[in-house]
C-alpha positions as CSV (number, residue, x, y, z in Angstrom):
1,M,8.1,16.9,-56.5
2,S,8.8,14.4,-53.7
3,H,12.3,13.4,-52.9
4,Y,12.0,9.6,-53.0
5,Y,14.0,7.4,-50.6
6,P,15.4,4.5,-52.7
7,I,14.7,1.0,-51.3
8,Y,14.6,-2.6,-52.4
9,V,11.7,-4.6,-51.1
10,E,11.5,-8.4,-50.5
11,L,8.2,-9.4,-52.1
12,Q,8.4,-13.2,-51.8
13,D,4.9,-14.4,-50.6
14,K,3.9,-10.8,-49.8
15,P,0.4,-9.6,-50.8
16,V,0.2,-6.9,-53.5
17,L,-2.9,-5.3,-55.0
18,V,-3.2,-4.2,-58.6
19,V,-6.2,-2.2,-59.6
20,G,-6.9,-2.4,-63.3
21,G,-6.8,-5.1,-66.0
22,G,-5.2,-3.6,-69.1
23,T,-1.8,-3.6,-70.7
24,V,-0.1,-1.5,-68.0
25,A,-1.5,-3.7,-65.3
26,F,-0.2,-6.8,-67.2
27,R,3.4,-5.5,-67.1
28,K,3.1,-4.8,-63.4
29,V,1.6,-8.2,-62.6
30,M,4.3,-9.9,-64.6
31,T,7.1,-8.2,-62.8
32,L,5.5,-8.7,-59.4
33,L,5.1,-12.4,-60.0
34,E,8.7,-12.7,-61.2
35,H,9.7,-11.3,-57.8
36,G,7.6,-13.8,-55.8
37,A,4.6,-11.6,-54.8
38,I,1.1,-12.9,-54.3
39,V,-0.9,-10.6,-56.6
40,R,-4.6,-9.7,-56.3
41,I,-6.1,-8.0,-59.3
42,V,-9.3,-6.0,-58.9
43,S,-11.0,-5.2,-62.2
44,P,-14.3,-5.9,-63.9
45,K,-12.3,-6.8,-67.0
46,L,-9.0,-8.4,-67.8
47,N,-7.1,-8.5,-71.0
48,P,-6.3,-12.0,-72.3
49,E,-2.6,-11.7,-71.3
50,I,-3.4,-11.2,-67.7
51,K,-6.1,-13.9,-67.7
52,R,-3.4,-16.4,-68.6
53,L,-1.5,-15.5,-65.5
54,V,-4.4,-16.0,-63.1
55,D,-4.1,-19.3,-61.2
56,G,-6.2,-18.5,-58.1
57,V,-3.1,-19.0,-55.8
58,R,-0.3,-16.6,-56.6
59,C,-2.3,-14.5,-59.0
60,I,-5.9,-13.9,-58.0
61,W,-8.6,-12.0,-60.0
62,I,-11.4,-10.2,-58.2
63,D,-14.0,-9.6,-60.8
64,K,-15.5,-6.3,-59.6
65,E,-15.2,-2.5,-59.4
66,Y,-12.6,-1.2,-56.9
67,A,-13.8,-0.5,-53.4
68,A,-11.8,0.7,-50.3
69,D,-12.0,-2.7,-48.6
70,D,-10.0,-4.2,-51.5
71,L,-6.8,-2.9,-49.8
72,Q,-7.0,-5.6,-47.2
73,D,-3.4,-6.4,-46.2
74,A,-1.6,-5.4,-49.3
75,L,2.0,-4.3,-48.8
76,L,2.1,-2.4,-52.0
77,I,-0.7,-1.0,-54.1
78,F,-0.7,-0.2,-57.8
79,S,-3.5,1.7,-59.6
80,C,-3.2,1.1,-63.3
81,T,-6.6,2.3,-64.6
82,E,-7.3,5.1,-67.1
83,I,-10.2,6.3,-65.0
84,E,-9.1,9.4,-63.0
85,A,-11.8,8.9,-60.3
86,V,-10.7,5.3,-59.6
87,N,-7.0,6.3,-59.4
88,E,-8.0,9.2,-57.1
89,A,-10.0,6.8,-54.8
90,V,-7.3,4.2,-54.6
91,A,-4.6,6.8,-53.8
92,G,-6.8,8.4,-51.2
93,N,-7.7,5.1,-49.5
94,A,-4.1,4.0,-49.5
95,N,-2.9,7.2,-48.0
96,D,-5.6,7.0,-45.3
97,A,-4.4,3.5,-44.5
98,F,-0.7,4.5,-44.6
99,R,0.0,2.1,-47.4
100,L,2.4,2.6,-50.2
101,I,0.7,3.5,-53.5
102,N,1.8,3.8,-57.1
103,V,-0.5,5.4,-59.6
104,V,0.9,4.8,-63.0
105,D,1.9,8.0,-64.9
106,D,0.7,10.2,-62.0
107,P,3.6,10.8,-59.6
108,D,1.7,13.4,-57.6
109,K,-0.6,10.6,-56.4
110,C,2.3,8.2,-55.6
111,T,4.0,7.5,-52.3
112,F,6.5,5.3,-54.2
113,I,7.6,5.1,-57.8
114,V,9.0,2.2,-59.8
115,P,12.5,2.8,-61.2
116,S,13.7,1.5,-64.5
117,I,15.4,-1.8,-63.6
118,F,17.7,-4.3,-65.2
119,E,19.3,-7.4,-63.6
120,R,22.3,-9.6,-64.1
121,G,21.8,-12.5,-61.7
122,D,22.2,-11.0,-58.2
123,L,23.2,-7.6,-59.7
124,S,20.2,-5.3,-59.8
125,I,20.5,-1.7,-61.0
126,A,17.6,0.7,-60.7
127,V,17.5,4.1,-62.3
128,S,15.0,6.8,-61.4
129,T,14.4,10.4,-62.3
130,G,12.0,11.0,-59.5
131,G,9.1,10.8,-61.8
132,S,10.4,13.7,-64.0
133,S,11.1,11.6,-67.1
134,P,10.7,7.8,-67.2
135,I,12.0,7.9,-70.8
136,V,15.3,9.4,-69.7
137,A,15.5,6.7,-66.9
138,R,15.1,4.0,-69.5
139,Q,17.8,5.6,-71.7
140,I,20.3,5.7,-68.8
141,R,19.4,2.1,-68.0
142,A,20.1,1.1,-71.6
143,E,23.6,2.7,-71.4
144,L,24.3,0.9,-68.1
145,E,23.3,-2.4,-69.6
146,K,26.1,-2.1,-72.1
147,C,28.6,-1.6,-69.2
148,Y,27.4,-4.5,-67.1
149,G,27.0,-7.6,-69.2
150,E,26.1,-11.2,-68.6
151,A,29.5,-11.9,-67.1
152,Y,28.3,-10.3,-63.9
153,K,26.0,-13.2,-63.2
154,D,28.8,-15.7,-62.9
155,Y,31.1,-13.1,-61.2
156,L,28.6,-12.5,-58.4
157,V,27.8,-16.2,-58.0
158,L,31.5,-16.9,-57.6
159,L,32.1,-14.1,-55.1
160,K,29.1,-15.2,-53.1
161,S,30.3,-18.8,-53.0
162,W,33.3,-17.7,-51.0
163,R,31.5,-15.5,-48.4
164,K,31.1,-18.2,-45.8
165,D,34.6,-19.6,-45.9
166,V,36.1,-16.1,-45.8
167,K,33.9,-15.1,-42.9
168,D,34.6,-18.2,-40.9
169,Q,38.3,-18.7,-41.6
170,L,40.0,-15.3,-42.2
171,T,40.8,-12.5,-39.8
172,A,39.4,-9.0,-40.4
173,E,42.6,-7.9,-42.0
174,Q,42.7,-11.0,-44.2
175,K,39.2,-10.5,-45.3
176,E,39.9,-7.0,-46.4
177,K,42.9,-8.2,-48.4
178,F,41.0,-11.1,-50.0
179,W,38.1,-9.0,-51.2
180,A,40.4,-6.3,-52.4
181,Q,42.4,-8.8,-54.5
182,V,39.5,-10.7,-56.0
183,T,37.6,-7.6,-57.0
184,D,40.4,-5.7,-58.6
185,G,39.2,-6.6,-62.1
186,G,41.3,-9.6,-62.8
187,V,38.7,-12.3,-61.8
188,L,36.0,-10.4,-63.7
189,Q,38.1,-10.1,-66.8
190,L,38.8,-13.9,-66.8
191,I,35.0,-14.5,-66.7
192,K,34.4,-12.0,-69.5
193,N,37.0,-14.0,-71.5
194,G,35.1,-17.2,-70.9
195,Q,37.7,-18.6,-68.4
196,L,35.5,-19.3,-65.5
197,D,37.6,-22.2,-64.2
198,D,40.7,-20.0,-64.3
199,A,38.7,-17.3,-62.3
200,K,37.8,-20.0,-59.7
201,G,41.5,-20.9,-59.5
202,V,42.5,-17.4,-58.8
203,M,40.0,-17.1,-56.0
204,E,41.2,-20.4,-54.5
205,K,44.9,-19.4,-54.8
206,C,44.2,-16.0,-53.1
207,F,42.3,-17.7,-50.2
208,R,45.0,-20.3,-49.6
209,S,47.8,-17.8,-49.7
210,L,46.2,-15.8,-46.9
211,L,45.7,-18.9,-44.8
212,A,49.3,-19.9,-45.2
């Protein structure tokens, strides 16, 4: 089993190839579009759910059987068919071209795998078992979802809103103190209690006290 190197990829306006047009392909296409990718789907058939996503701009359907030249400039490649020969061909072509390939439910053919992910605004947590057991990865993700609730959306937005002022106006020592104070749990607890304005006030007070 490969020892995968974890990485987050910026997919905004990047070309991604999905081979296959069934239920699994639909889930991949949905997630890719949500993350800004330009998705090309190569398949002689599409299920109705995928057809509704095709707009000819960000989601493009190539109505044909897969061929090696379909790789084109794809940054990532997903093979989502149930036909072993097709998956084998896609994986082989991708490897020959030094492209990252994911063959669904076949980690031996993958050069990358997709972890089980959940997001809370800017917070993104990915769980992987290295292809050993996607079910276990989903179970762990579900446990983490209970720990990291919706409050983290506002919490991270608030922290992010202070980054520029802290960077521009505080010394290195002051920055360290500021971030230590506002991430000690107090601000987050206020947000969890529905006291967002109070949380903002704590951030403001902390910043002003360091400038004084």
